[in-house]
C-alpha positions in Angstrom: -0.4 0.3 -0.1 0.8 3.9 -0.1 1.5 4.3 3.2 -1.4 2.8 4.6 -1.2 0.3 8.1 2.3 1.8 8.5 2.4 -0.1 11.9 3.7 -3.8 12.1 1.3 -7.0 10.7 -0.1 -4.8 8.2 -2.3 -2.5 11.1 -2.5 1.3 12.4 0.5 2.2 14.5 -1.0 1.5 18.0 -4.0 -0.3 16.6 -5.8 3.1 16.1 -6.6 3.9 12.8 -6.4 8.1 13.2 -3.0 8.2 14.1 -2.3 6.0 10.7 -1.2 8.6 7.9 -1.7 7.3 4.4 -0.4 9.2 1.8 1.6 13.0 1.6 1.1 14.8 -1.0 3.3 18.4 -2.0 2.1 20.3 -5.6 1.7 23.7 -7.2 -1.9 25.4 -6.8 -4.1 26.6 -9.7 -3.2 29.8 -8.7 0.6 31.1 -9.5 3.0 31.5 -6.3 1.2 28.8 -4.5 1.5 25.3 -3.4 -0.4 22.8 -1.7 0.5 20.6 1.1 -1.8 17.8 2.2 -1.5 14.9 4.7 -4.0 12.3 4.5 -4.7 9.7 8.0 -7.3 7.3 9.1 -7.8 4.7 6.1 -10.6 3.1 5.3 -12.6 6.1 6.7 -16.4 5.2 7.8 -18.5 8.2 7.2 -19.7 9.0 10.7 -17.0 7.3 12.3 -14.1 8.8 14.1 -12.0 11.2 12.9 -8.5 13.1 14.4 -7.3 11.6 18.0 -7.8 14.5 20.4 -4.2 13.5 21.7 -2.1 13.8 18.7 0.0 16.3 16.6 -0.3 16.4 12.9 2.9 17.7 10.8 3.8 18.5 7.9 8.0 19.2 7.9 9.7 21.2 5.4 13.8 21.4 4.9 14.5 24.5 3.1 18.1 23.7 3.0 18.9 20.5 2.5 20.0 19.6 5.4 17.4 17.0 6.3 16.2 18.7 9.1 13.0 19.9 9.7 13.8 24.3 9.1 9.5 25.1 9.3 6.9 22.8 10.6 3.4 23.2 10.4 1.2 21.5 13.2 -2.5 20.5 12.9 -4.6 19.8 16.4 -7.6 18.5 17.6 -10.5 18.9 20.2 -12.1 15.7 21.4 -15.0 15.3 19.4 -18.5 16.6 21.0 -21.2 16.2 19.5 -20.5 14.4 16.2 -18.3 17.6 15.5 -14.3 18.2 16.1 -12.4 21.7 15.3 -8.6 21.7 14.2 -6.0 24.3 15.4 -3.0 25.1 12.9 0.4 26.3 14.5 3.0 27.1 12.0 7.0 27.3 13.7 10.5 27.6 12.9 14.2 27.2 13.7 14.6 25.0 16.5 10.8 25.0 17.5 10.5 23.1 13.7 12.4 20.3 15.0 10.4 19.7 18.2 7.4 17.4 17.5 5.6 19.3 20.2 2.7 21.5 18.5 4.2 25.0 18.9 5.0 27.9 17.1 3.0 30.8 15.3 -1.1 30.2 15.4 -2.2 30.6 12.0 -5.9 29.6 12.8 -8.4 27.8 15.7 -11.5 26.7 15.6 -11.4 25.1 12.2 -14.5 23.0 11.2 -13.9 19.2 10.5 -15.9 17.9 7.9 -17.5 14.8 8.0 -20.4 15.4 4.8 -20.2 15.9 1.4 -18.6 19.8 1.7 -15.4 20.6 2.8 -14.6 23.4 5.4 -12.2 25.8 3.7 -10.6 28.4 5.9 -9.1 31.5 4.7 -6.2 32.6 7.8 -4.5 35.2 5.6 -2.5 34.3 3.3 -3.5 29.7 4.0 -6.4 28.2 2.8 -6.6 25.5 5.2 -9.4 22.0 5.4 -9.5 19.2 7.4 -12.4 16.3 6.8 -13.7 13.4 5.1 -12.7 12.7 1.8 -12.3 10.3 -1.3 -8.9 8.8 -0.7 -7.0 9.4 -3.9 -4.1 6.4 -3.8 -5.2 4.1 -6.7 -4.1 0.1 -7.1 -4.7 -3.1 -7.7 -3.5 -4.6 -4.1 -5.1 -8.3 -4.5 -2.6 -8.6 -7.6 0.0 -8.0 -6.3 -0.7 -9.7 -2.9 -1.0 -13.1 -5.7 2.3 -12.5 -6.9 1.6 -10.0 -9.6 -1.4 -11.4 -11.0 -3.5 -8.5 -12.0 -7.3 -8.9 -10.8 -7.5 -4.9 -12.4 -9.7 -3.9 -9.3 -8.7 -0.6 -7.8 -8.3 -1.4 -3.9 -8.9 2.4 -3.1 -11.7 3.8 -5.6 -14.4 3.4 -2.5 -12.6 3.9 0.1 -12.3 7.5 2.5 -9.6 9.4 4.4 -9.6 11.8 6.5 -7.3 14.7 5.1 -5.5 18.0 6.4 -5.6 20.1 3.2 -3.2 23.3 3.4 -2.6 25.4 0.2 0.2 29.0 1.0 2.0 31.2 -0.6 5.4 29.8 -2.2 6.9 32.9 -0.1 6.4 30.8 3.4 8.5 28.2 2.1 11.1 30.6 2.1 13.5 32.0 -1.1 14.6 28.6 -1.9 12.0 26.7 -4.7 13.4 23.2 -3.4 12.1 21.9 -0.7 11.6 18.3 1.4 8.6 17.6 2.7 7.7 15.0 5.3 4.8 14.0 7.4 4.4 12.5 11.3 1.8 11.9 13.6 3.3 11.4 17.4 0.7 11.3 20.2 0.9 11.3 24.0 1.5 8.4 26.0 2.2 8.2 29.7 2.8 12.0 29.3 5.5 12.2 26.8 4.8 12.5 23.0 5.5 10.1 21.5 6.4 9.6 17.2 4.0 6.5 16.0 4.3 7.1 12.4 6.2 8.8 9.7 6.2 8.9 6.2 6.8 10.8 2.9 7.7 8.8 -0.3 5.6 6.3 -0.9 5.1 2.5 -0.3 8.2 2.2 1.5 7.8 0.7 4.7 5.4 -2.0 3.6 8.2 -3.0 1.0 11.6 -2.7 2.8 10.7 -3.0 6.3 10.4 -6.1 8.3 7.6 -6.3 10.8 10.0 -5.8 13.7 11.4 -2.8 12.5 8.4 0.0 11.3 7.7 0.8 15.0 11.7 1.8 15.2 11.7 3.1 11.5 8.1 5.7 12.8 10.1 7.1 15.4 12.7 7.8 14.0 14.2 11.2 12.5 15.0 11.4 8.4 18.4 12.5 8.7 19.4 8.9 10.0 18.2 7.2 7.3 20.7 6.4 5.0 22.5 5.3 7.8 20.3 3.2 9.4 18.6 1.3 6.2 20.6 2.0 3.5 22.4 -1.4 3.6 19.1 -3.8 5.0 17.0 -1.8 2.2 20.0 -2.4 -0.9 19.5 -6.1 0.2 15.7 -6.0 -0.6 16.2 -4.6 -3.4 19.2 -7.8 -4.7 16.1 -9.8 -3.5 13.5 -8.2 -5.4 14.9 -6.7 -8.4 18.5 -8.4 -8.9 20.2 -5.1 -8.6 23.9 -4.9 -8.1 24.5 -3.4 -5.3 25.9 0.1 -6.6 22.2 -0.1 -8.6 20.9 -0.7 -5.9 22.1 2.2 -3.9 21.3 4.6 -7.0 17.5 3.7 -6.7 17.6 4.5 -2.6 19.4 8.0 -2.6 16.0 8.7 -4.7 13.8 7.3 -0.9 16.1 7.6 1.1 16.4 9.9 3.2 12.1 9.7 3.7 12.0 13.1 2.4 9.7 14.6 -0.4 11.8 16.6 -2.6 10.1 19.2 -4.3 11.9 22.1 -6.9 9.0 24.1 -7.3 10.7 25.8 -10.4 10.0 22.5 -12.1 6.5 20.9 -12.9 4.9 18.2 -9.6 5.4 14.9 -10.3 7.0 12.2 -8.6 9.4 11.8 -7.3 9.6 15.7 -7.9 6.6 16.5 -5.2 3.8 14.7 -5.9 0.4 14.8 -7.2 -3.2 13.5 -7.0 -3.0 11.4 -9.9 1.0 10.0 -9.6 0.9 6.9 -10.2 3.2 5.8 -7.4 2.4 2.2 -7.5 3.6 1.1 -11.1 6.6 3.6 -9.9 7.3 1.8 -7.1 7.0 -1.7 -8.4 9.1 -1.0 -11.7 12.2 0.3 -8.4 11.5 -3.2 -6.7 11.7 -5.2 -9.9 14.4 -3.4 -11.8 11.7 -2.7 -14.3 10.1 -6.5 -14.5 6.9 -5.3 -13.1 6.6 -1.3 -14.7 2.8 -1.4 -14.0 -0.3 -2.7 -12.1 -2.6 -1.2 -14.9 -4.4 0.9 -12.4 -5.1 4.7 -13.4 -5.9 7.5 -11.3 -9.4 8.4 -9.8 -12.0 10.5 -11.3 -13.6 12.3 -8.5 -11.0 15.1 -7.7 -11.7 18.6 -7.2 -10.2 21.1 -10.0 -10.8 23.4 -6.6 -9.0 23.1 -3.1 -8.7 21.6 -1.1 -8.7 19.1 -4.4 -9.7 15.5 -2.6 -12.9 13.9 -4.3 -15.9 14.2 -2.1 -16.5 11.0 0.8 -18.2 7.5 -0.1 
């Protein structure tokens, strides 16, 4: 899967779907000079079901200088659900605050309603456009065919699934002067009075293919800056097993996804792995990588329910 069920044994982290990061997107908004960042969580989200964890911090981290550490962080926290309603607070941190997993920094918006119905709630907060709520899952893949060793079924697993999306649109100037940024998402939750990172990622379909079950919790708690040292050797072995890569060729492939930070040069058109749009066929990209081109596609195309304007994610099923 993309990043769905990213805890051990194909389960959500902590066994709680609200803490399960599913996808991260970064692309240019239709309005020139603006960027869209989307963080989706809660796979297979039910209509009328639980939304965001009130003791969690959902974050989109941005590296603006290429050192694989956050320079800007947008944190999203949520109220306790009450009467079928929930609200979101958004903060922007820089410097040391961006590297702390707590929700710190300037408050951009508070009391943002989470949408549970078909129509999204959109809030304008200065130059920021913000939305959070139940949406159609844009992820597409023939997961049954992948599980059946590439015997394709023609069925898109995500065609009728929902997620809870956090969508942020902002001016490029809020992301620093260099058009090249790196982006990753993290979900942390308070346990025994301490904030613990339980999920993180940027590139699709990494931990599911590359990490053994007993390594997933440690991966979700780690920092991207440490990824190459921690996972480079083991993941090289995975590519050699799946795709018969030489060591040098495997390492070259892994340098694209490790550290697990999505690079986006805003001076170039977005398209994975330069950012990620809602229609990028990331499943085929990952299959091609794993098999060294022997399995180039799962033959599933993007969803057609996407919106042309903010918040871009389709209406929930």
